[in-house]
N, CA, C and O atoms as a printed pandas DataFrame, in Angstrom:
     atom_number atom_name residue_name chain_id  residue_number  x_coord  y_coord  z_coord
0              1         N          MET        A               1   -7.091  -11.324  -30.578
1              2        CA          MET        A               1   -7.752  -11.841  -28.940
2              3         C          MET        A               1   -8.439  -10.546  -28.401
3              4         O          MET        A               1   -7.954   -9.416  -28.345
4              5         N          THR        A               2   -9.579  -10.935  -28.049
5              6        CA          THR        A               2  -10.364   -9.789  -27.360
6              7         C          THR        A               2   -9.871   -9.555  -25.761
7              8         O          THR        A               2   -9.351  -10.451  -25.096
8              9         N          VAL        A               3  -10.079   -8.448  -25.361
9             10        CA          VAL        A               3   -9.891   -8.326  -23.864
10            11         C          VAL        A               3  -10.484   -9.304  -23.110
11            12         O          VAL        A               3   -9.843   -9.806  -22.188
12            13         N          GLU        A               4  -11.656   -9.674  -23.361
13            14        CA          GLU        A               4  -12.347  -10.815  -22.483
14            15         C          GLU        A               4  -11.650  -12.135  -22.693
15            16         O          GLU        A               4  -11.600  -12.913  -21.741
16            17         N          GLU        A               5  -11.151  -12.437  -23.759
17            18        CA          GLU        A               5  -10.203  -13.672  -24.053
18            19         C          GLU        A               5   -9.321  -13.502  -23.402
19            20         O          GLU        A               5   -9.066  -14.604  -22.917
20            21         N          LYS        A               6   -8.484  -12.635  -22.967
21            22        CA          LYS        A               6   -7.203  -12.344  -22.545
22            23         C          LYS        A               6   -7.252  -12.234  -20.937
23            24         O          LYS        A               6   -6.169  -12.337  -20.361
24            25         N          LEU        A               7   -8.390  -12.038  -20.177
25            26        CA          LEU        A               7   -8.813  -11.977  -19.051
26            27         C          LEU        A               7   -9.220  -13.270  -18.598
27            28         O          LEU        A               7   -9.068  -13.588  -17.418
28            29         N          ASP        A               8   -9.762  -14.097  -19.504
29            30        CA          ASP        A               8  -10.357  -15.415  -19.296
30            31         C          ASP        A               8   -9.169  -16.318  -19.145
31            32         O          ASP        A               8   -9.190  -17.131  -18.221
32            33         N          LEU        A               9   -7.949  -16.258  -20.095
33            34        CA          LEU        A               9   -6.676  -16.633  -19.886
34            35         C          LEU        A               9   -6.053  -16.395  -18.511
35            36         O          LEU        A               9   -5.467  -17.234  -17.827
36            37         N          ILE        A              10   -6.250  -15.275  -18.259
37            38        CA          ILE        A              10   -5.388  -14.989  -17.086
38            39         C          ILE        A              10   -6.176  -15.647  -15.711
39            40         O          ILE        A              10   -5.566  -16.168  -14.778
40            41         N          GLU        A              11   -7.428  -15.528  -15.780
41            42        CA          GLU        A              11   -8.147  -16.542  -14.767
42            43         C          GLU        A              11   -7.757  -17.951  -14.557
43            44         O          GLU        A              11   -7.426  -18.426  -13.471
44            45         N          GLN        A              12   -7.826  -18.611  -15.736
45            46        CA          GLN        A              12   -7.584  -19.700  -16.018
46            47         C          GLN        A              12   -6.086  -19.895  -15.413
47            48         O          GLN        A              12   -6.061  -20.609  -14.411
48            49         N          VAL        A              13   -4.923  -19.420  -15.819
49            50        CA          VAL        A              13   -3.574  -19.500  -15.013
50            51         C          VAL        A              13   -3.555  -19.283  -13.644
51            52         O          VAL        A              13   -2.966  -19.998  -12.833
52            53         N          LEU        A              14   -4.274  -18.184  -13.365
53            54        CA          LEU        A              14   -4.164  -18.052  -11.673
54            55         C          LEU        A              14   -5.321  -18.793  -10.940
55            56         O          LEU        A              14   -5.528  -18.485   -9.766
56            57         N          CYS        A              15   -5.994  -19.623  -11.458
57            58        CA          CYS        A              15   -7.064  -20.378  -10.804
58            59         C          CYS        A              15   -8.051  -19.647  -10.201
59            60         O          CYS        A              15   -8.540  -19.972   -9.120
60            61         N          VAL        A              16   -8.411  -18.579  -10.892
61            62        CA          VAL        A              16   -9.495  -17.582  -10.475
62            63         C          VAL        A              16  -10.590  -17.953  -11.071
63            64         O          VAL        A              16  -10.597  -18.494  -12.177
64            65         N          GLU        A              17  -11.732  -17.665  -10.310
65            66        CA          GLU        A              17  -13.307  -17.926  -10.882
66            67         C          GLU        A              17  -13.438  -17.019  -11.882
67            68         O          GLU        A              17  -13.026  -15.859  -11.858
68            69         N          SER        A              18  -14.206  -17.739  -13.047
69            70        CA          SER        A              18  -14.431  -17.247  -14.323
70            71         C          SER        A              18  -15.320  -16.197  -14.169
71            72         O          SER        A              18  -16.301  -16.294  -13.432
72            73         N          ASN        A              19  -14.999  -14.978  -14.948
73            74        CA          ASN        A              19  -15.709  -13.816  -15.006
74            75         C          ASN        A              19  -15.569  -13.018  -13.679
75            76         O          ASN        A              19  -16.584  -12.488  -13.226
76            77         N          THR        A              20  -14.561  -12.911  -13.120
77            78        CA          THR        A              20  -14.373  -12.032  -11.980
78            79         C          THR        A              20  -13.314  -11.170  -12.198
79            80         O          THR        A              20  -13.204  -10.239  -11.401
80            81         N          LEU        A              21  -12.440  -11.273  -13.170
81            82        CA          LEU        A              21  -11.324  -10.242  -13.385
82            83         C          LEU        A              21  -12.010   -8.997  -14.300
83            84         O          LEU        A              21  -12.906   -9.245  -15.107
84            85         N          THR        A              22  -11.663   -8.084  -14.157
85            86        CA          THR        A              22  -11.891   -6.691  -14.902
86            87         C          THR        A              22  -10.536   -6.350  -15.451
87            88         O          THR        A              22   -9.535   -6.905  -14.999
88            89         N          GLU        A              23  -10.465   -5.418  -16.449
89            90        CA          GLU        A              23   -9.453   -4.723  -16.801
90            91         C          GLU        A              23   -8.698   -3.860  -15.344
91            92         O          GLU        A              23   -7.543   -3.995  -14.940
92            93         N          SER        A              24   -9.460   -3.240  -14.945
93            94        CA          SER        A              24   -9.287   -2.422  -13.558
94            95         C          SER        A              24   -9.079   -3.216  -12.412
95            96         O          SER        A              24   -8.925   -2.529  -11.402
96            97         N          THR        A              25   -9.009   -4.736  -12.184
97            98        CA          THR        A              25   -8.657   -5.379  -11.108
98            99         C          THR        A              25   -7.317   -5.468  -10.757
99           100         O          THR        A              25   -6.489   -5.984  -11.508
100          101         N          SER        A              26   -7.002   -4.934   -9.506
101          102        CA          SER        A              26   -5.551   -4.650   -9.093
102          103         C          SER        A              26   -5.226   -6.195   -8.677
103          104         O          SER        A              26   -5.923   -6.951   -8.000
104          105         N          LEU        A              27   -3.886   -6.449   -9.318
105          106        CA          LEU        A              27   -3.405   -7.827   -9.064
106          107         C          LEU        A              27   -2.913   -7.885   -7.585
107          108         O          LEU        A              27   -2.542   -9.028   -7.320
108          109         N          GLU        A              28   -2.822   -7.254   -6.818
109          110        CA          GLU        A              28   -2.451   -7.165   -5.214
110          111         C          GLU        A              28   -3.856   -7.748   -4.530
111          112         O          GLU        A              28   -3.791   -8.223   -3.396
112          113         N          ASP        A              29   -4.920   -7.712   -5.126
113          114        CA          ASP        A              29   -6.012   -8.019   -4.709
114          115         C          ASP        A              29   -6.483   -9.479   -4.839
115          116         O          ASP        A              29   -7.550   -9.886   -4.379
116          117         N          ILE        A              30   -5.557  -10.254   -5.530
117          118        CA          ILE        A              30   -5.739  -11.452   -6.173
118          119         C          ILE        A              30   -4.888  -12.580   -5.151
119          120         O          ILE        A              30   -3.665  -12.687   -5.240
120          121         N          PRO        A              31   -5.464  -13.161   -4.461
121          122        CA          PRO        A              31   -4.462  -13.742   -3.520
122          123         C          PRO        A              31   -3.373  -14.895   -4.052
123          124         O          PRO        A              31   -2.350  -15.315   -3.512
124          125         N          GLN        A              32   -3.999  -15.237   -5.317
125          126        CA          GLN        A              32   -2.846  -16.226   -6.289
126          127         C          GLN        A              32   -1.910  -15.436   -6.491
127          128         O          GLN        A              32   -0.863  -16.081   -6.438
128          129         N          TRP        A              33   -1.695  -14.223   -6.725
129          130        CA          TRP        A              33   -0.838  -13.258   -7.238
130          131         C          TRP        A              33    0.619  -13.384   -6.801
131          132         O          TRP        A              33    0.973  -12.418   -6.126
132          133         N          ASP        A              34    1.531  -14.275   -6.991
133          134        CA          ASP        A              34    2.618  -14.195   -6.579
134          135         C          ASP        A              34    3.789  -14.674   -7.213
135          136         O          ASP        A              34    3.456  -14.993   -8.354
136          137         N          SER        A              35    5.121  -14.904   -7.020
137          138        CA          SER        A              35    6.133  -15.131   -8.139
138          139         C          SER        A              35    6.006  -16.314   -9.008
139          140         O          SER        A              35    6.380  -16.353  -10.180
140          141         N          LEU        A              36    5.426  -17.325   -8.321
141          142        CA          LEU        A              36    5.062  -18.613   -8.950
142          143         C          LEU        A              36    3.853  -18.371   -9.990
143          144         O          LEU        A              36    3.967  -18.963  -11.063
144          145         N          SER        A              37    2.843  -17.665   -9.822
145          146        CA          SER        A              37    2.047  -17.481  -10.696
146          147         C          SER        A              37    2.225  -16.623  -11.865
147          148         O          SER        A              37    1.525  -16.656  -12.877
148          149         N          ILE        A              38    3.503  -15.632  -11.580
149          150        CA          ILE        A              38    3.796  -14.697  -12.457
150          151         C          ILE        A              38    4.757  -15.455  -13.409
151          152         O          ILE        A              38    4.823  -14.969  -14.538
152          153         N          LEU        A              39    5.727  -16.861  -13.105
153          154        CA          LEU        A              39    6.187  -17.177  -13.898
154          155         C          LEU        A              39    5.218  -18.127  -14.730
155          156         O          LEU        A              39    5.407  -18.153  -15.946
156          157         N          ASN        A              40    4.072  -19.008  -14.129
157          158        CA          ASN        A              40    3.270  -19.712  -14.644
158          159         C          ASN        A              40    2.620  -19.104  -15.890
159          160         O          ASN        A              40    2.365  -19.718  -16.925
160          161         N          LEU        A              41    2.316  -17.391  -15.563
161          162        CA          LEU        A              41    1.456  -16.841  -16.563
162          163         C          LEU        A              41    2.570  -16.469  -17.730
163          164         O          LEU        A              41    2.203  -16.607  -18.897
164          165         N          GLN        A              42    3.876  -16.017  -17.474
165          166        CA          GLN        A              42    4.618  -15.855  -18.352
166          167         C          GLN        A              42    4.876  -17.081  -19.261
167          168         O          GLN        A              42    5.124  -16.859  -20.446
168          169         N          ILE        A              43    4.845  -18.133  -18.888
169          170        CA          ILE        A              43    4.936  -19.595  -19.552
170          171         C          ILE        A              43    3.643  -19.699  -20.777
171          172         O          ILE        A              43    3.664  -19.957  -21.980
172          173         N          GLU        A              44    2.790  -19.436  -20.021
173          174        CA          GLU        A              44    1.282  -19.611  -20.907
174          175         C          GLU        A              44    1.549  -18.246  -21.871
175          176         O          GLU        A              44    1.485  -18.484  -23.077
176          177         N          LEU        A              45    1.834  -16.877  -21.502
177          178        CA          LEU        A              45    1.492  -15.942  -22.447
178          179         C          LEU        A              45    2.778  -16.165  -23.546
179          180         O          LEU        A              45    2.521  -15.764  -24.681
180          181         N          THR        A              46    3.935  -16.671  -23.372
181          182        CA          THR        A              46    4.856  -16.826  -24.480
182          183         C          THR        A              46    4.335  -17.331  -25.605
183          184         O          THR        A              46    4.844  -16.921  -26.648
184          185         N          VAL        A              47    3.357  -18.200  -25.697
185          186        CA          VAL        A              47    2.642  -18.805  -26.816
186          187         C          VAL        A              47    2.236  -17.673  -27.469
187          188         O          VAL        A              47    2.703  -17.445  -28.585
188          189         N          ILE        A              48    1.437  -16.914  -26.964
189          190        CA          ILE        A              48    1.105  -15.511  -27.749
190          191         C          ILE        A              48    1.985  -14.302  -28.147
191          192         O          ILE        A              48    1.925  -13.645  -29.186
192          193         N          ASN        A              49    2.796  -14.158  -27.115
193          194        CA          ASN        A              49    3.816  -13.271  -27.388
194          195         C          ASN        A              49    5.028  -13.479  -26.731
195          196         O          ASN        A              49    5.262  -13.157  -25.567
196          197         N          PRO        A              50    5.863  -14.076  -27.577
197          198        CA          PRO        A              50    7.147  -14.566  -26.950
198          199         C          PRO        A              50    8.097  -13.525  -26.148
199          200         O          PRO        A              50    9.060  -13.922  -25.491
200          201         N          GLY        A              51    7.775  -12.286  -26.249
201          202        CA          GLY        A              51    8.493  -11.427  -25.799
202          203         C          GLY        A              51    8.105  -10.715  -24.432
203          204         O          GLY        A              51    8.530   -9.657  -23.968
204          205         N          VAL        A              52    7.081  -11.697  -23.877
205          206        CA          VAL        A              52    6.659  -11.320  -22.249
206          207         C          VAL        A              52    7.433  -11.848  -21.443
207          208         O          VAL        A              52    7.562  -13.071  -21.372
208          209         N          SER        A              53    8.187  -10.865  -20.574
209          210        CA          SER        A              53    9.206  -11.303  -19.511
210          211         C          SER        A              53    8.499  -11.065  -18.435
211          212         O          SER        A              53    7.616  -10.234  -18.223
212          213         N          PHE        A              54    9.109  -12.110  -17.585
213          214        CA          PHE        A              54    8.896  -12.080  -16.055
214          215         C          PHE        A              54    8.822  -10.794  -15.582
215          216         O          PHE        A              54    7.703  -10.614  -15.101
216          217         N          ASP        A              55    9.657   -9.626  -15.490
217          218        CA          ASP        A              55    9.985   -8.523  -15.292
218          219         C          ASP        A              55    8.714   -7.443  -15.680
219          220         O          ASP        A              55    8.140   -6.629  -14.957
220          221         N          ALA        A              56    8.553   -7.713  -16.850
221          222        CA          ALA        A              56    7.305   -6.963  -17.435
222          223         C          ALA        A              56    5.905   -7.256  -16.416
223          224         O          ALA        A              56    5.133   -6.511  -15.814
224          225         N          LEU        A              57    6.028   -8.743  -16.572
225          226        CA          LEU        A              57    4.587   -9.034  -15.526
226          227         C          LEU        A              57    4.725   -8.665  -14.223
227          228         O          LEU        A              57    3.712   -8.313  -13.619
228          229         N          ARG        A              58    5.804   -8.677  -13.658
229          230        CA          ARG        A              58    5.974   -8.413  -12.113
230          231         C          ARG        A              58    5.626   -6.900  -12.308
231          232         O          ARG        A              58    4.785   -6.555  -11.478
232          233         N          GLU        A              59    5.950   -6.048  -13.015
233          234        CA          GLU        A              59    5.586   -4.462  -12.917
234          235         C          GLU        A              59    4.116   -4.221  -13.221
235          236         O          GLU        A              59    3.727   -3.074  -13.001
236          237         N          CYS        A              60    3.267   -5.059  -13.666
237          238        CA          CYS        A              60    1.836   -5.176  -13.874
238          239         C          CYS        A              60    1.307   -4.656  -12.560
239          240         O          CYS        A              60    1.765   -5.019  -11.476
240          241         N          LYS        A              61    0.275   -3.745  -12.710
241          242        CA          LYS        A              61   -0.717   -3.615  -11.483
242          243         C          LYS        A              61   -1.829   -4.021  -11.631
243          244         O          LYS        A              61   -2.479   -4.368  -10.645
244          245         N          THR        A              62   -2.352   -4.088  -12.907
245          246        CA          THR        A              62   -3.990   -4.520  -12.902
246          247         C          THR        A              62   -3.586   -5.334  -14.056
247          248         O          THR        A              62   -2.587   -5.305  -14.775
248          249         N          ALA        A              63   -4.932   -6.272  -14.029
249          250        CA          ALA        A              63   -5.302   -7.283  -15.083
250          251         C          ALA        A              63   -5.384   -6.593  -16.541
251          252         O          ALA        A              63   -5.088   -7.201  -17.570
252          253         N          GLY        A              64   -5.709   -5.598  -16.517
253          254        CA          GLY        A              64   -5.416   -4.697  -17.627
254          255         C          GLY        A              64   -4.070   -4.447  -18.382
255          256         O          GLY        A              64   -3.827   -4.481  -19.588
256          257         N          ASP        A              65   -3.254   -4.182  -17.282
257          258        CA          ASP        A              65   -1.770   -3.945  -17.659
258          259         C          ASP        A              65   -1.068   -5.371  -18.466
259          260         O          ASP        A              65   -0.164   -5.348  -19.301
260          261         N          ILE        A              66   -1.766   -6.541  -17.948
261          262        CA          ILE        A              66   -1.335   -7.575  -18.438
262          263         C          ILE        A              66   -1.840   -7.880  -19.912
263          264         O          ILE        A              66   -1.203   -8.464  -20.789
264          265         N          CYS        A              67   -3.020   -7.401  -19.985
265          266        CA          CYS        A              67   -3.701   -7.427  -21.316
266          267         C          CYS        A              67   -2.885   -6.733  -22.273
267          268         O          CYS        A              67   -2.521   -7.295  -23.305
268          269         N          VAL        A              68   -2.606   -5.666  -22.027
269          270        CA          VAL        A              68   -1.680   -4.546  -22.949
270          271         C          VAL        A              68   -0.617   -5.295  -23.338
271          272         O          VAL        A              68   -0.159   -5.027  -24.449
272          273         N          LEU        A              69   -0.038   -6.281  -22.629
273          274        CA          LEU        A              69    1.469   -6.897  -22.847
274          275         C          LEU        A              69    1.277   -7.947  -23.800
275          276         O          LEU        A              69    2.194   -8.607  -24.290
276          277         N          LEU        A              70   -0.227   -8.117  -24.107
277          278        CA          LEU        A              70   -0.656   -9.363  -25.231
278          279         C          LEU        A              70   -0.726   -8.830  -26.403
279          280         O          LEU        A              70   -1.019   -9.521  -27.379
């Protein structure tokens, strides 16, 4: 899976407009970034990487950090 595909998946789960996230996008700048969206993202990402935990996602600071988890 490419970085672009990972970012697209994150955008879809967070209901963010397509092609707006980059690896350096700060998650705190995304209004939708909250505990519920982290949980939703964890559910979606476990299909790709079953080891992704809620705590690991919560520690992420950028969209690139999430991509690394995948």
